[in-house]
C-alpha positions, 0 to 999 in steps of 0.5 A: 385472640383469647381462648374463649373468643377463639372458641366463640368464633368457631361455635357461634356459626353453628348456632347461627344457622338457626337465623341465617340458613335457608332451611330454618325459615320454611320449618317455622312456617310449617309450624305456623309462624311467619316472619323473621322476627317472630321466629327469632323471639319465639324460637330464642325465648322458647325455653323460658316458656310462655313469658311476657315481654318483661323477662325477654327485655331483661334476657335480650338486653340490646333490643328495644323494649317496644320491639319486644313488647310487639312480639310478646305475648302475641307470638304465643297465640301463634305457636307454643314455646314446645312447638317453637323449640321443636321448630327451631331444632329441626331447622338447625338439624336440617341446615347442618345436615345439608350444609356439612353433612359430608363432614364429621359432625359426631366428633365435633358434637362429642367434644363440644357437648363435653365443654357445654356440659361444663358451663356454670349456670348461676346468673345465666338465665338463657343458658340455664333455660337451655340447660334444662332441655333435653339433649338431642340424640343425633349429631347435628342436633347435639352439635347445635344444642351444645353450641346454643348453650355455649353461645348463651352462657357467653351472652349472659356474661356479656350482658352482665359486663355491659351492666357493670360497665354502666351500659344500657342496651341502646348505649352498648349498640351506639358505642359499638357502631361508633367503634365501627366508624358508624357503619353498623348503625343502619342495620343494628338500629333497625335490627334491635328496634331503636328509634332515631330519638332513642338512638341520639339520646343514647349517644348524648348520655355517652357524650356526657360520660366522656365516652363519645366525642362531640363528633360522635367518634369514640374517645379514648376512655370509651374505647377502653371501657368497651374493651374492658367489657369484651375482656370481662366477657371472655373471663366469664366465658372461660370456665367451660374451656378450663374445665375441659383442659387444654388438650381436649379444647384444642381437639374440639377446635380442630373438629369445629374448624372445617364445619365453622369454615363451611358455615361462615358464608351464610352469615351476613357481613353486617350481622349484629353478633359481631362475627366476621363473615367470610361471604 
């Protein structure tokens, strides 16, 4: 496993508490926003400001434009971006404090913040939006904010890698599902809002390119293409760790490991983020 991928596997569970922890939802509801997808879209897009659907379609990539269009701009009639940002951070704080309060969150926050402050921002729309937010003053808040900066920095690079390889949002999910033997479609297609017709059209485009076979299985060329996407994603995510330096990165990994171990059982096995679950 490459170093950027290893570090992602440690900080992604910290970020993911905003989606999967039992503490996050009620705080959003108290702020006036009900429903998982409203929370997801409003919370994640909030640093962009009161945007309409277009910028979110671009930045979130894998989501059907129709699904995004159902959320924006309607969601801003229910909550402001500032309130959504505050609710999201409050939910993450509560989740980390309750789940990992007996662990050393301060050291992990210090070390992950040092890495997050080294990210490069040009071309990284979501990471740059989060970088403009003020840093929280408490350890759980700083830890979650640092994980989110690094997560969106990696995600922006992943989108760039997919575009360079010639994928659109639907095609990237179809090929990834095929690499997993078709076990992810039921969850991923619904989670990203693609219709059966759109999914099948994406599969046909991949077959035309020689990336899928007639039976829907991934060809050698398709497998190599997606492997290069993942390798390029890792290369684009390595700068913060290079700048932090190997000794500090290893100390960061050691500080994050017990926290990630504690949080991974919260993450569903079929999560769209491709993070292995230990449930």
